N, C-alpha and C positions, 0 to 999 in steps of 0.2 A: 434430533437435529442439533447441530453445533453452531454456535456463533463465534466469530473470531474477527480480530482487526486485520485488515488486509491493506498492505501498502502498495504503492504504484509499481514498485520493482517486480512484484509477482506477476501482475497482469501484463506488464510490458514484455516480460520474458516469453509469454505465449505468442506474441505478435512478431517478434524479430526472428527470421529464419536461422540466424547464426547463434541463437541462444536456446538452451534446452536444460534448465536446471531441474533436478529431481524434486526440489521443494515446490517449484512452480507447478510441476505435473501433479504433485500430491494435492495442492490447493484446487486445481482444476477438477480433480476427482471428487473432492469434498463438495464443490458446488454442484457437480453432477448428481451427487447423492442427496441433495436437498439442504446442505448446510448454507449458512448465510454469512455475509461479511458486514463489517462496520468500518467506516473510514471518515476522516475529517471532510468537511464540506468542500475543501479545495481539491480533493482527490481527482475528480474528472478533469479539472484544469491541468493538474500535474501530469496526468496520463496523456491528455491531448497535446500538451507542450512537447513531451518527449517524442510522441509520434510525429508531430510536425517537424521537429528537428531531424528525426530519422528519415523522413521523406526528403527533406532538404539535402541531407547527406547521402541520399540514394541507397539507404539501408532498407527502405520499404517503398513500394509503389503506392500511388494515390488510391488505386483500386483496392489493394490489400488493406490500406489504412481505413478506407470507408467501410469495407466489409467487417473489419475488426470492430470498428465503432458500433456498427449495427448489432453485432453480437454482444458487445460489452454493455450496451444500454439495457440488455435483458438480465444481466447478473443481479442477483438479490443482494445488493450492497446498500445498507442504510447509511446515508450521509448525516454526520452530526456537526452541527454548528457549535463551535467552542466559543464561549463568551470572551470578550476582550480582556476582562480581568483575569481569566485563566491563562490566556495567551501571554499577557504581560506579567503574570505572576508565576504560576507553577510550570508552565511550558518554558518560559524564559529560564527558570531555575534548572529544569531538566536538561535543556540545551547546554547550559553552562556546566552543570555537574557531570554530564556524560559526553561532552564534546560533540553534541549533535547539532544539525541545522534546526531551525525553528520548525521546519516541516516534519522532520523525523521525530523531534521531541513531541509534536502533536500526536503522532501515532502512538508513541509510548504513553503519553498522558491518557489517551482514550483507553488503552489496554489496562492501565493502572486503575483508572476511575471506574471502569466497567468490569474489572476482574476477568478479562478475556485474554485468551492466547493471541499472539501476534504472528502474522505471516509476512516475512520480509526476506529479501536477498541482500540487503544492505549490511555490510560488515560492521559498521559502527553501531547501527541499530541492534543488530544481533548481540554485540558485546554489551550494549546498554541493557538489553533485556536480561541477559545472564547476570549482570551485576545487580539488577533490581528485582531479581526473582520473578520475572514475567515469563510465562511459558511460551515457547516458540512452537509454531505449527510445523 
């Protein structure tokens, strides 16, 4: 069984009918095979926010959103609370060093601290992983 850091872009790709990234399909297969994810504690909020914006913009129906959330809650994703000193210290530095948002820097921080690969579709986060020798899923 493999553990990996999973960012919101991966799971959001599964939900929107107009998106179909191979990396997201690979992660879905990993979950089906019993692998598990790790994400910052804000991950469900980030996912929900993007879904609500998608619903507002008519990219997804409320029924599909609710169905997706019911499935998503069953995913084996461990949420990690990152202490404020790490947020204001190392995560701030990662954001600055790699030109990342604080949110994306948090995913990178968890991958580095846990020595886990990272699953993302975010181009800036992919580039930061490559520059910092973090394995990508």
